[in-house]
mmCIF file of the N, C-alpha and C atoms, coordinates in Angstrom:
data_MODEL
# 
_entry.id   MODEL 
# 
loop_
_atom_site.group_PDB 
_atom_site.id 
_atom_site.type_symbol 
_atom_site.label_atom_id 
_atom_site.label_alt_id 
_atom_site.label_comp_id 
_atom_site.label_asym_id 
_atom_site.label_entity_id 
_atom_site.label_seq_id 
_atom_site.pdbx_PDB_ins_code 
_atom_site.Cartn_x 
_atom_site.Cartn_y 
_atom_site.Cartn_z 
_atom_site.occupancy 
_atom_site.B_iso_or_equiv 
_atom_site.pdbx_formal_charge 
_atom_site.auth_seq_id 
_atom_site.auth_comp_id 
_atom_site.auth_asym_id 
_atom_site.auth_atom_id 
_atom_site.pdbx_PDB_model_num 
ATOM 1   N N  . MET A 1 1  ? 1.136  -1.122  0.219   1.00 0.00 ? 1  MET A N  1 
ATOM 2   C CA . MET A 1 1  ? 0.418  0.042   -0.316  1.00 0.00 ? 1  MET A CA 1 
ATOM 3   C C  . MET A 1 1  ? 0.496  1.086   0.258   1.00 0.00 ? 1  MET A C  1 
ATOM 4   N N  . GLU A 1 2  ? 0.283  1.919   -0.196  1.00 0.00 ? 2  GLU A N  1 
ATOM 5   C CA . GLU A 1 2  ? 0.780  3.268   -0.633  1.00 0.00 ? 2  GLU A CA 1 
ATOM 6   C C  . GLU A 1 2  ? 0.517  4.740   0.748   1.00 0.00 ? 2  GLU A C  1 
ATOM 7   N N  . GLY A 1 3  ? 1.300  5.452   0.706   1.00 0.00 ? 3  GLY A N  1 
ATOM 8   C CA . GLY A 1 3  ? 0.842  6.699   1.966   1.00 0.00 ? 3  GLY A CA 1 
ATOM 9   C C  . GLY A 1 3  ? 1.642  7.806   1.483   1.00 0.00 ? 3  GLY A C  1 
ATOM 10  N N  . THR A 1 4  ? 1.382  8.430   2.773   1.00 0.00 ? 4  THR A N  1 
ATOM 11  C CA . THR A 1 4  ? 2.042  9.563   3.068   1.00 0.00 ? 4  THR A CA 1 
ATOM 12  C C  . THR A 1 4  ? 2.900  10.231  4.538   1.00 0.00 ? 4  THR A C  1 
ATOM 13  N N  . ILE A 1 5  ? 4.078  10.502  4.975   1.00 0.00 ? 5  ILE A N  1 
ATOM 14  C CA . ILE A 1 5  ? 4.149  10.871  5.824   1.00 0.00 ? 5  ILE A CA 1 
ATOM 15  C C  . ILE A 1 5  ? 3.823  11.737  6.612   1.00 0.00 ? 5  ILE A C  1 
ATOM 16  N N  . ARG A 1 6  ? 3.159  11.360  7.743   1.00 0.00 ? 6  ARG A N  1 
ATOM 17  C CA . ARG A 1 6  ? 2.443  12.620  8.573   1.00 0.00 ? 6  ARG A CA 1 
ATOM 18  C C  . ARG A 1 6  ? 3.432  12.840  9.657   1.00 0.00 ? 6  ARG A C  1 
ATOM 19  N N  . LYS A 1 7  ? 3.495  12.262  10.874  1.00 0.00 ? 7  LYS A N  1 
ATOM 20  C CA . LYS A 1 7  ? 4.501  12.403  11.835  1.00 0.00 ? 7  LYS A CA 1 
ATOM 21  C C  . LYS A 1 7  ? 5.704  11.641  11.814  1.00 0.00 ? 7  LYS A C  1 
ATOM 22  N N  . ALA A 1 8  ? 6.878  11.873  12.423  1.00 0.00 ? 8  ALA A N  1 
ATOM 23  C CA . ALA A 1 8  ? 8.329  11.112  12.880  1.00 0.00 ? 8  ALA A CA 1 
ATOM 24  C C  . ALA A 1 8  ? 7.624  11.044  14.277  1.00 0.00 ? 8  ALA A C  1 
ATOM 25  N N  . LEU A 1 9  ? 7.981  10.151  14.845  1.00 0.00 ? 9  LEU A N  1 
ATOM 26  C CA . LEU A 1 9  ? 8.613  9.465   16.298  1.00 0.00 ? 9  LEU A CA 1 
ATOM 27  C C  . LEU A 1 9  ? 9.915  9.026   16.396  1.00 0.00 ? 9  LEU A C  1 
ATOM 28  N N  . PRO A 1 10 ? 9.873  8.842   17.273  1.00 0.00 ? 10 PRO A N  1 
ATOM 29  C CA . PRO A 1 10 ? 11.653 8.485   17.928  1.00 0.00 ? 10 PRO A CA 1 
ATOM 30  C C  . PRO A 1 10 ? 11.683 7.062   17.450  1.00 0.00 ? 10 PRO A C  1 
ATOM 31  N N  . GLY A 1 11 ? 12.854 6.478   17.515  1.00 0.00 ? 11 GLY A N  1 
ATOM 32  C CA . GLY A 1 11 ? 13.455 5.114   17.015  1.00 0.00 ? 11 GLY A CA 1 
ATOM 33  C C  . GLY A 1 11 ? 12.555 4.556   15.796  1.00 0.00 ? 11 GLY A C  1 
ATOM 34  N N  . THR A 1 12 ? 12.702 5.860   14.977  1.00 0.00 ? 12 THR A N  1 
ATOM 35  C CA . THR A 1 12 ? 12.671 5.241   13.336  1.00 0.00 ? 12 THR A CA 1 
ATOM 36  C C  . THR A 1 12 ? 10.994 4.694   12.864  1.00 0.00 ? 12 THR A C  1 
ATOM 37  N N  . GLN A 1 13 ? 10.158 5.282   13.691  1.00 0.00 ? 13 GLN A N  1 
ATOM 38  C CA . GLN A 1 13 ? 9.120  5.144   13.646  1.00 0.00 ? 13 GLN A CA 1 
ATOM 39  C C  . GLN A 1 13 ? 7.964  6.148   13.254  1.00 0.00 ? 13 GLN A C  1 
ATOM 40  N N  . PHE A 1 14 ? 6.964  6.029   12.434  1.00 0.00 ? 14 PHE A N  1 
ATOM 41  C CA . PHE A 1 14 ? 6.208  7.414   11.535  1.00 0.00 ? 14 PHE A CA 1 
ATOM 42  C C  . PHE A 1 14 ? 4.713  6.974   11.708  1.00 0.00 ? 14 PHE A C  1 
ATOM 43  N N  . ILE A 1 15 ? 3.955  8.014   11.708  1.00 0.00 ? 15 ILE A N  1 
ATOM 44  C CA . ILE A 1 15 ? 2.379  7.934   11.646  1.00 0.00 ? 15 ILE A CA 1 
ATOM 45  C C  . ILE A 1 15 ? 2.216  8.169   9.820   1.00 0.00 ? 15 ILE A C  1 
ATOM 46  N N  . VAL A 1 16 ? 1.751  7.121   9.294   1.00 0.00 ? 16 VAL A N  1 
ATOM 47  C CA . VAL A 1 16 ? 1.717  6.971   7.973   1.00 0.00 ? 16 VAL A CA 1 
ATOM 48  C C  . VAL A 1 16 ? 0.188  7.099   7.452   1.00 0.00 ? 16 VAL A C  1 
ATOM 49  N N  . GLU A 1 17 ? -0.406 8.240   6.833   1.00 0.00 ? 17 GLU A N  1 
ATOM 50  C CA . GLU A 1 17 ? -2.014 8.248   6.006   1.00 0.00 ? 17 GLU A CA 1 
ATOM 51  C C  . GLU A 1 17 ? -1.533 7.662   4.898   1.00 0.00 ? 17 GLU A C  1 
ATOM 52  N N  . LEU A 1 18 ? -2.376 6.014   5.036   1.00 0.00 ? 18 LEU A N  1 
ATOM 53  C CA . LEU A 1 18 ? -2.470 5.539   3.420   1.00 0.00 ? 18 LEU A CA 1 
ATOM 54  C C  . LEU A 1 18 ? -3.714 6.455   2.647   1.00 0.00 ? 18 LEU A C  1 
ATOM 55  N N  . ASP A 1 19 ? -3.437 5.838   1.253   1.00 0.00 ? 19 ASP A N  1 
ATOM 56  C CA . ASP A 1 19 ? -4.141 6.335   0.426   1.00 0.00 ? 19 ASP A CA 1 
ATOM 57  C C  . ASP A 1 19 ? -6.213 6.468   0.517   1.00 0.00 ? 19 ASP A C  1 
ATOM 58  N N  . ASN A 1 20 ? -5.965 5.008   1.323   1.00 0.00 ? 20 ASN A N  1 
ATOM 59  C CA . ASN A 1 20 ? -8.059 4.589   1.661   1.00 0.00 ? 20 ASN A CA 1 
ATOM 60  C C  . ASN A 1 20 ? -8.377 6.263   3.229   1.00 0.00 ? 20 ASN A C  1 
ATOM 61  N N  . GLY A 1 21 ? -7.306 6.684   3.244   1.00 0.00 ? 21 GLY A N  1 
ATOM 62  C CA . GLY A 1 21 ? -7.635 7.425   4.280   1.00 0.00 ? 21 GLY A CA 1 
ATOM 63  C C  . GLY A 1 21 ? -7.347 6.904   5.912   1.00 0.00 ? 21 GLY A C  1 
ATOM 64  N N  . HIS A 1 22 ? -6.901 5.881   6.351   1.00 0.00 ? 22 HIS A N  1 
ATOM 65  C CA . HIS A 1 22 ? -6.596 5.278   7.076   1.00 0.00 ? 22 HIS A CA 1 
ATOM 66  C C  . HIS A 1 22 ? -5.113 5.684   7.274   1.00 0.00 ? 22 HIS A C  1 
ATOM 67  N N  . GLU A 1 23 ? -4.685 5.658   9.117   1.00 0.00 ? 23 GLU A N  1 
ATOM 68  C CA . GLU A 1 23 ? -3.351 6.034   9.958   1.00 0.00 ? 23 GLU A CA 1 
ATOM 69  C C  . GLU A 1 23 ? -2.917 4.601   9.856   1.00 0.00 ? 23 GLU A C  1 
ATOM 70  N N  . ILE A 1 24 ? -1.856 5.056   10.129  1.00 0.00 ? 24 ILE A N  1 
ATOM 71  C CA . ILE A 1 24 ? -0.911 3.174   11.090  1.00 0.00 ? 24 ILE A CA 1 
ATOM 72  C C  . ILE A 1 24 ? 0.328  3.643   11.505  1.00 0.00 ? 24 ILE A C  1 
ATOM 73  N N  . LEU A 1 25 ? 1.185  2.922   12.428  1.00 0.00 ? 25 LEU A N  1 
ATOM 74  C CA . LEU A 1 25 ? 1.734  3.156   12.809  1.00 0.00 ? 25 LEU A CA 1 
ATOM 75  C C  . LEU A 1 25 ? 3.306  2.204   12.243  1.00 0.00 ? 25 LEU A C  1 
ATOM 76  N N  . ALA A 1 26 ? 4.034  3.153   11.554  1.00 0.00 ? 26 ALA A N  1 
ATOM 77  C CA . ALA A 1 26 ? 5.163  2.035   10.523  1.00 0.00 ? 26 ALA A CA 1 
ATOM 78  C C  . ALA A 1 26 ? 6.279  2.341   11.026  1.00 0.00 ? 26 ALA A C  1 
ATOM 79  N N  . TYR A 1 27 ? 7.182  1.083   10.653  1.00 0.00 ? 27 TYR A N  1 
ATOM 80  C CA . TYR A 1 27 ? 8.586  1.194   11.179  1.00 0.00 ? 27 TYR A CA 1 
ATOM 81  C C  . TYR A 1 27 ? 9.649  1.354   9.886   1.00 0.00 ? 27 TYR A C  1 
ATOM 82  N N  . LEU A 1 28 ? 10.557 1.895   9.748   1.00 0.00 ? 28 LEU A N  1 
ATOM 83  C CA . LEU A 1 28 ? 11.293 1.798   8.806   1.00 0.00 ? 28 LEU A CA 1 
ATOM 84  C C  . LEU A 1 28 ? 12.172 0.256   8.736   1.00 0.00 ? 28 LEU A C  1 
ATOM 85  N N  . ALA A 1 29 ? 12.178 -0.233  7.118   1.00 0.00 ? 29 ALA A N  1 
ATOM 86  C CA . ALA A 1 29 ? 12.762 -1.469  6.922   1.00 0.00 ? 29 ALA A CA 1 
ATOM 87  C C  . ALA A 1 29 ? 14.534 -2.060  7.275   1.00 0.00 ? 29 ALA A C  1 
ATOM 88  N N  . GLY A 1 30 ? 14.974 -2.689  7.959   1.00 0.00 ? 30 GLY A N  1 
ATOM 89  C CA . GLY A 1 30 ? 16.492 -2.831  7.790   1.00 0.00 ? 30 GLY A CA 1 
ATOM 90  C C  . GLY A 1 30 ? 16.999 -2.203  6.905   1.00 0.00 ? 30 GLY A C  1 
ATOM 91  N N  . LYS A 1 31 ? 16.560 -2.639  5.787   1.00 0.00 ? 31 LYS A N  1 
ATOM 92  C CA . LYS A 1 31 ? 17.519 -2.012  4.302   1.00 0.00 ? 31 LYS A CA 1 
ATOM 93  C C  . LYS A 1 31 ? 17.472 -0.407  4.167   1.00 0.00 ? 31 LYS A C  1 
ATOM 94  N N  . MET A 1 32 ? 16.083 0.233   4.882   1.00 0.00 ? 32 MET A N  1 
ATOM 95  C CA . MET A 1 32 ? 16.600 1.451   4.890   1.00 0.00 ? 32 MET A CA 1 
ATOM 96  C C  . MET A 1 32 ? 17.262 2.079   5.526   1.00 0.00 ? 32 MET A C  1 
ATOM 97  N N  . ARG A 1 33 ? 17.425 1.377   6.496   1.00 0.00 ? 33 ARG A N  1 
ATOM 98  C CA . ARG A 1 33 ? 18.501 2.091   7.897   1.00 0.00 ? 33 ARG A CA 1 
ATOM 99  C C  . ARG A 1 33 ? 19.992 1.642   7.599   1.00 0.00 ? 33 ARG A C  1 
ATOM 100 N N  . LYS A 1 34 ? 20.400 0.465   6.834   1.00 0.00 ? 34 LYS A N  1 
ATOM 101 C CA . LYS A 1 34 ? 21.378 0.037   6.531   1.00 0.00 ? 34 LYS A CA 1 
ATOM 102 C C  . LYS A 1 34 ? 22.139 1.166   5.784   1.00 0.00 ? 34 LYS A C  1 
ATOM 103 N N  . TYR A 1 35 ? 21.205 1.584   4.377   1.00 0.00 ? 35 TYR A N  1 
ATOM 104 C CA . TYR A 1 35 ? 21.911 2.347   3.690   1.00 0.00 ? 35 TYR A CA 1 
ATOM 105 C C  . TYR A 1 35 ? 21.380 3.978   4.089   1.00 0.00 ? 35 TYR A C  1 
ATOM 106 N N  . TYR A 1 36 ? 20.932 4.140   5.228   1.00 0.00 ? 36 TYR A N  1 
ATOM 107 C CA . TYR A 1 36 ? 20.755 5.309   5.199   1.00 0.00 ? 36 TYR A CA 1 
ATOM 108 C C  . TYR A 1 36 ? 19.562 6.269   4.638   1.00 0.00 ? 36 TYR A C  1 
ATOM 109 N N  . ILE A 1 37 ? 18.507 5.454   3.652   1.00 0.00 ? 37 ILE A N  1 
ATOM 110 C CA . ILE A 1 37 ? 17.607 6.204   3.209   1.00 0.00 ? 37 ILE A CA 1 
ATOM 111 C C  . ILE A 1 37 ? 16.539 6.578   4.435   1.00 0.00 ? 37 ILE A C  1 
ATOM 112 N N  . ARG A 1 38 ? 16.834 8.795   3.697   1.00 0.00 ? 38 ARG A N  1 
ATOM 113 C CA . ARG A 1 38 ? 16.349 9.053   4.830   1.00 0.00 ? 38 ARG A CA 1 
ATOM 114 C C  . ARG A 1 38 ? 14.587 9.606   4.846   1.00 0.00 ? 38 ARG A C  1 
ATOM 115 N N  . VAL A 1 39 ? 13.364 9.491   5.100   1.00 0.00 ? 39 VAL A N  1 
ATOM 116 C CA . VAL A 1 39 ? 12.144 9.751   5.139   1.00 0.00 ? 39 VAL A CA 1 
ATOM 117 C C  . VAL A 1 39 ? 12.387 10.762  5.858   1.00 0.00 ? 39 VAL A C  1 
ATOM 118 N N  . LEU A 1 40 ? 11.035 11.497  5.276   1.00 0.00 ? 40 LEU A N  1 
ATOM 119 C CA . LEU A 1 40 ? 11.013 13.103  5.939   1.00 0.00 ? 40 LEU A CA 1 
ATOM 120 C C  . LEU A 1 40 ? 9.617  13.321  6.062   1.00 0.00 ? 40 LEU A C  1 
ATOM 121 N N  . LEU A 1 41 ? 8.672  14.193  6.534   1.00 0.00 ? 41 LEU A N  1 
ATOM 122 C CA . LEU A 1 41 ? 7.279  14.893  6.673   1.00 0.00 ? 41 LEU A CA 1 
ATOM 123 C C  . LEU A 1 41 ? 6.581  14.709  4.859   1.00 0.00 ? 41 LEU A C  1 
ATOM 124 N N  . GLY A 1 42 ? 5.928  14.162  4.537   1.00 0.00 ? 42 GLY A N  1 
ATOM 125 C CA . GLY A 1 42 ? 5.547  14.751  3.572   1.00 0.00 ? 42 GLY A CA 1 
ATOM 126 C C  . GLY A 1 42 ? 5.477  13.647  2.327   1.00 0.00 ? 42 GLY A C  1 
ATOM 127 N N  . ASP A 1 43 ? 6.734  13.093  2.571   1.00 0.00 ? 43 ASP A N  1 
ATOM 128 C CA . ASP A 1 43 ? 6.981  11.583  1.605   1.00 0.00 ? 43 ASP A CA 1 
ATOM 129 C C  . ASP A 1 43 ? 6.318  10.445  1.196   1.00 0.00 ? 43 ASP A C  1 
ATOM 130 N N  . ARG A 1 44 ? 6.231  10.836  0.260   1.00 0.00 ? 44 ARG A N  1 
ATOM 131 C CA . ARG A 1 44 ? 5.188  9.324   -0.298  1.00 0.00 ? 44 ARG A CA 1 
ATOM 132 C C  . ARG A 1 44 ? 6.011  7.742   -0.133  1.00 0.00 ? 44 ARG A C  1 
ATOM 133 N N  . VAL A 1 45 ? 5.883  7.135   0.569   1.00 0.00 ? 45 VAL A N  1 
ATOM 134 C CA . VAL A 1 45 ? 6.202  6.060   0.992   1.00 0.00 ? 45 VAL A CA 1 
ATOM 135 C C  . VAL A 1 45 ? 5.559  4.529   0.328   1.00 0.00 ? 45 VAL A C  1 
ATOM 136 N N  . THR A 1 46 ? 5.928  3.637   0.190   1.00 0.00 ? 46 THR A N  1 
ATOM 137 C CA . THR A 1 46 ? 5.382  2.175   0.106   1.00 0.00 ? 46 THR A CA 1 
ATOM 138 C C  . THR A 1 46 ? 5.253  1.281   1.742   1.00 0.00 ? 46 THR A C  1 
ATOM 139 N N  . VAL A 1 47 ? 4.146  0.920   1.824   1.00 0.00 ? 47 VAL A N  1 
ATOM 140 C CA . VAL A 1 47 ? 4.157  0.381   3.277   1.00 0.00 ? 47 VAL A CA 1 
ATOM 141 C C  . VAL A 1 47 ? 3.324  -1.357  3.243   1.00 0.00 ? 47 VAL A C  1 
ATOM 142 N N  . GLU A 1 48 ? 4.924  -2.157  3.563   1.00 0.00 ? 48 GLU A N  1 
ATOM 143 C CA . GLU A 1 48 ? 3.971  -3.358  3.475   1.00 0.00 ? 48 GLU A CA 1 
ATOM 144 C C  . GLU A 1 48 ? 3.442  -3.740  5.051   1.00 0.00 ? 48 GLU A C  1 
ATOM 145 N N  . MET A 1 49 ? 1.991  -3.759  4.968   1.00 0.00 ? 49 MET A N  1 
ATOM 146 C CA . MET A 1 49 ? 1.074  -4.098  6.301   1.00 0.00 ? 49 MET A CA 1 
ATOM 147 C C  . MET A 1 49 ? 1.061  -5.659  6.845   1.00 0.00 ? 49 MET A C  1 
ATOM 148 N N  . SER A 1 50 ? 1.120  -4.949  8.359   1.00 0.00 ? 50 SER A N  1 
ATOM 149 C CA . SER A 1 50 ? 1.146  -6.734  8.661   1.00 0.00 ? 50 SER A CA 1 
ATOM 150 C C  . SER A 1 50 ? -0.315 -7.523  8.468   1.00 0.00 ? 50 SER A C  1 
ATOM 151 N N  . THR A 1 51 ? -0.080 -8.652  8.463   1.00 0.00 ? 51 THR A N  1 
ATOM 152 C CA . THR A 1 51 ? -1.415 -9.540  8.407   1.00 0.00 ? 51 THR A CA 1 
ATOM 153 C C  . THR A 1 51 ? -2.076 -9.858  9.868   1.00 0.00 ? 51 THR A C  1 
ATOM 154 N N  . TYR A 1 52 ? -1.260 -9.826  10.840  1.00 0.00 ? 52 TYR A N  1 
ATOM 155 C CA . TYR A 1 52 ? -1.749 -9.729  12.519  1.00 0.00 ? 52 TYR A CA 1 
ATOM 156 C C  . TYR A 1 52 ? -2.518 -8.655  12.761  1.00 0.00 ? 52 TYR A C  1 
ATOM 157 N N  . ASP A 1 53 ? -1.581 -7.122  12.908  1.00 0.00 ? 53 ASP A N  1 
ATOM 158 C CA . ASP A 1 53 ? -2.438 -5.906  13.241  1.00 0.00 ? 53 ASP A CA 1 
ATOM 159 C C  . ASP A 1 53 ? -2.436 -4.803  12.029  1.00 0.00 ? 53 ASP A C  1 
ATOM 160 N N  . LEU A 1 54 ? -3.535 -4.609  11.839  1.00 0.00 ? 54 LEU A N  1 
ATOM 161 C CA . LEU A 1 54 ? -3.809 -3.691  10.679  1.00 0.00 ? 54 LEU A CA 1 
ATOM 162 C C  . LEU A 1 54 ? -3.688 -2.426  11.033  1.00 0.00 ? 54 LEU A C  1 
ATOM 163 N N  . SER A 1 55 ? -3.200 -2.016  12.094  1.00 0.00 ? 55 SER A N  1 
ATOM 164 C CA . SER A 1 55 ? -2.390 -0.709  12.559  1.00 0.00 ? 55 SER A CA 1 
ATOM 165 C C  . SER A 1 55 ? -0.928 -0.182  12.706  1.00 0.00 ? 55 SER A C  1 
ATOM 166 N N  . ARG A 1 56 ? -0.219 -1.417  12.134  1.00 0.00 ? 56 ARG A N  1 
ATOM 167 C CA . ARG A 1 56 ? 1.097  -1.330  11.834  1.00 0.00 ? 56 ARG A CA 1 
ATOM 168 C C  . ARG A 1 56 ? 1.690  -1.460  10.748  1.00 0.00 ? 56 ARG A C  1 
ATOM 169 N N  . GLY A 1 57 ? 2.413  -1.147  10.302  1.00 0.00 ? 57 GLY A N  1 
ATOM 170 C CA . GLY A 1 57 ? 3.362  -2.110  9.351   1.00 0.00 ? 57 GLY A CA 1 
ATOM 171 C C  . GLY A 1 57 ? 4.571  -1.272  9.154   1.00 0.00 ? 57 GLY A C  1 
ATOM 172 N N  . ARG A 1 58 ? 5.411  -1.572  7.452   1.00 0.00 ? 58 ARG A N  1 
ATOM 173 C CA . ARG A 1 58 ? 6.716  -1.489  7.607   1.00 0.00 ? 58 ARG A CA 1 
ATOM 174 C C  . ARG A 1 58 ? 7.019  -0.266  6.306   1.00 0.00 ? 58 ARG A C  1 
ATOM 175 N N  . ILE A 1 59 ? 8.134  0.187   6.457   1.00 0.00 ? 59 ILE A N  1 
ATOM 176 C CA . ILE A 1 59 ? 8.382  1.084   5.340   1.00 0.00 ? 59 ILE A CA 1 
ATOM 177 C C  . ILE A 1 59 ? 9.159  0.441   5.018   1.00 0.00 ? 59 ILE A C  1 
ATOM 178 N N  . VAL A 1 60 ? 8.830  0.028   3.128   1.00 0.00 ? 60 VAL A N  1 
ATOM 179 C CA . VAL A 1 60 ? 9.980  -0.591  2.570   1.00 0.00 ? 60 VAL A CA 1 
ATOM 180 C C  . VAL A 1 60 ? 10.502 0.646   1.071   1.00 0.00 ? 60 VAL A C  1 
ATOM 181 N N  . TYR A 1 61 ? 9.597  1.620   0.644   1.00 0.00 ? 61 TYR A N  1 
ATOM 182 C CA . TYR A 1 61 ? 10.260 2.351   -0.227  1.00 0.00 ? 61 TYR A CA 1 
ATOM 183 C C  . TYR A 1 61 ? 10.048 4.057   -0.254  1.00 0.00 ? 61 TYR A C  1 
ATOM 184 N N  . ARG A 1 62 ? 10.815 4.581   -0.515  1.00 0.00 ? 62 ARG A N  1 
ATOM 185 C CA . ARG A 1 62 ? 10.334 6.041   -0.516  1.00 0.00 ? 62 ARG A CA 1 
ATOM 186 C C  . ARG A 1 62 ? 10.505 6.329   -1.744  1.00 0.00 ? 62 ARG A C  1 
ATOM 187 N N  . HIS A 1 63 ? 9.229  7.104   -2.434  1.00 0.00 ? 63 HIS A N  1 
ATOM 188 C CA . HIS A 1 63 ? 8.846  7.565   -4.100  1.00 0.00 ? 63 HIS A CA 1 
ATOM 189 C C  . HIS A 1 63 ? 10.347 8.608   -3.978  1.00 0.00 ? 63 HIS A C  1 
ATOM 190 N N  . LYS A 1 64 ? 10.568 8.619   -5.041  1.00 0.00 ? 64 LYS A N  1 
ATOM 191 C CA . LYS A 1 64 ? 11.354 9.649   -5.451  1.00 0.00 ? 64 LYS A CA 1 
ATOM 192 C C  . LYS A 1 64 ? 10.135 10.978  -6.349  1.00 0.00 ? 64 LYS A C  1 
ATOM 193 N N  . LYS A 1 65 ? 10.280 12.521  -5.848  1.00 0.00 ? 65 LYS A N  1 
ATOM 194 C CA . LYS A 1 65 ? 9.820  13.410  -6.361  1.00 0.00 ? 65 LYS A CA 1 
ATOM 195 C C  . LYS A 1 65 ? 9.397  13.231  -7.664  1.00 0.00 ? 65 LYS A C  1 
ATOM 196 N N  . GLY A 1 66 ? 8.714  13.400  -7.613  1.00 0.00 ? 66 GLY A N  1 
ATOM 197 C CA . GLY A 1 66 ? 8.083  13.963  -10.091 1.00 0.00 ? 66 GLY A CA 1 
ATOM 198 C C  . GLY A 1 66 ? 8.529  12.406  -10.656 1.00 0.00 ? 66 GLY A C  1 
ATOM 199 N N  . GLN A 1 67 ? 8.477  11.595  -9.836  1.00 0.00 ? 67 GLN A N  1 
ATOM 200 C CA . GLN A 1 67 ? 8.458  9.779   -10.760 1.00 0.00 ? 67 GLN A CA 1 
ATOM 201 C C  . GLN A 1 67 ? 7.263  9.109   -10.238 1.00 0.00 ? 67 GLN A C  1 
ATOM 202 N N  . PRO A 1 68 ? 6.841  8.140   -11.159 1.00 0.00 ? 68 PRO A N  1 
ATOM 203 C CA . PRO A 1 68 ? 6.149  7.359   -10.932 1.00 0.00 ? 68 PRO A CA 1 
ATOM 204 C C  . PRO A 1 68 ? 6.203  6.137   -9.970  1.00 0.00 ? 68 PRO A C  1 
ATOM 205 N N  . PRO A 1 69 ? 5.408  5.719   -9.465  1.00 0.00 ? 69 PRO A N  1 
ATOM 206 C CA . PRO A 1 69 ? 6.262  4.074   -8.567  1.00 0.00 ? 69 PRO A CA 1 
ATOM 207 C C  . PRO A 1 69 ? 6.725  3.463   -9.419  1.00 0.00 ? 69 PRO A C  1 
ATOM 208 N N  . PRO A 1 70 ? 7.338  2.542   -8.542  1.00 0.00 ? 70 PRO A N  1 
ATOM 209 C CA . PRO A 1 70 ? 7.915  1.575   -9.554  1.00 0.00 ? 70 PRO A CA 1 
ATOM 210 C C  . PRO A 1 70 ? 6.306  0.208   -9.640  1.00 0.00 ? 70 PRO A C  1 
ATOM 211 N N  . PRO A 1 71 ? 6.737  -0.633  -10.726 1.00 0.00 ? 71 PRO A N  1 
ATOM 212 C CA . PRO A 1 71 ? 5.378  -1.459  -10.516 1.00 0.00 ? 71 PRO A CA 1 
ATOM 213 C C  . PRO A 1 71 ? 5.538  -2.463  -9.035  1.00 0.00 ? 71 PRO A C  1 
ATOM 214 N N  . SER A 1 72 ? 4.365  -2.393  -8.731  1.00 0.00 ? 72 SER A N  1 
ATOM 215 C CA . SER A 1 72 ? 4.266  -3.648  -7.433  1.00 0.00 ? 72 SER A CA 1 
ATOM 216 C C  . SER A 1 72 ? 4.824  -4.977  -7.940  1.00 0.00 ? 72 SER A C  1 
ATOM 217 N N  . GLU A 1 73 ? 3.661  -5.387  -8.855  1.00 0.00 ? 73 GLU A N  1 
ATOM 218 C CA . GLU A 1 73 ? 4.013  -6.780  -9.219  1.00 0.00 ? 73 GLU A CA 1 
ATOM 219 C C  . GLU A 1 73 ? 3.458  -6.993  -10.713 1.00 0.00 ? 73 GLU A C  1 
ATOM 220 N N  . LYS A 1 74 ? 4.244  -7.557  -11.714 1.00 0.00 ? 74 LYS A N  1 
ATOM 221 C CA . LYS A 1 74 ? 3.617  -8.302  -12.889 1.00 0.00 ? 74 LYS A CA 1 
ATOM 222 C C  . LYS A 1 74 ? 2.368  -9.238  -12.780 1.00 0.00 ? 74 LYS A C  1 
ATOM 223 N N  . PRO A 1 75 ? 1.369  -8.614  -13.662 1.00 0.00 ? 75 PRO A N  1 
ATOM 224 C CA . PRO A 1 75 ? 0.343  -9.593  -13.684 1.00 0.00 ? 75 PRO A CA 1 
ATOM 225 C C  . PRO A 1 75 ? 0.764  -10.896 -14.171 1.00 0.00 ? 75 PRO A C  1 
ATOM 226 N N  . GLU A 1 76 ? 0.008  -11.813 -13.800 1.00 0.00 ? 76 GLU A N  1 
ATOM 227 C CA . GLU A 1 76 ? 0.215  -12.894 -14.289 1.00 0.00 ? 76 GLU A CA 1 
ATOM 228 C C  . GLU A 1 76 ? -0.515 -13.452 -16.020 1.00 0.00 ? 76 GLU A C  1 
ATOM 229 N N  . LYS A 1 77 ? -0.119 -14.291 -16.215 1.00 0.00 ? 77 LYS A N  1 
ATOM 230 C CA . LYS A 1 77 ? -0.975 -14.065 -17.904 1.00 0.00 ? 77 LYS A CA 1 
ATOM 231 C C  . LYS A 1 77 ? -1.479 -15.507 -17.315 1.00 0.00 ? 77 LYS A C  1 
ATOM 232 N N  . GLU A 1 78 ? -2.926 -15.001 -17.989 1.00 0.00 ? 78 GLU A N  1 
ATOM 233 C CA . GLU A 1 78 ? -3.974 -16.050 -18.108 1.00 0.00 ? 78 GLU A CA 1 
ATOM 234 C C  . GLU A 1 78 ? -4.128 -17.066 -19.568 1.00 0.00 ? 78 GLU A C  1 
ATOM 235 N N  . GLU A 1 79 ? -3.771 -18.279 -19.345 1.00 0.00 ? 79 GLU A N  1 
ATOM 236 C CA . GLU A 1 79 ? -3.744 -19.080 -20.429 1.00 0.00 ? 79 GLU A CA 1 
ATOM 237 C C  . GLU A 1 79 ? -5.016 -19.903 -20.800 1.00 0.00 ? 79 GLU A C  1 
# 
């Protein structure tokens, strides 16, 4: 799912407003911490939702300004 960073919290946690209007608590993925990818207020991000708690998620991608988001998954071919 995609959303926008609304508030920064301690410990690389963020309040993210999803495109459907819900707000969730999301943390920064390990690869983003490892490569020092900064996330600021107002940034568009891709979030992986937890299957156990729908109010939590993990930020896995920060979208670049002015570029379309990457394709999420390739559609399967129907035969």
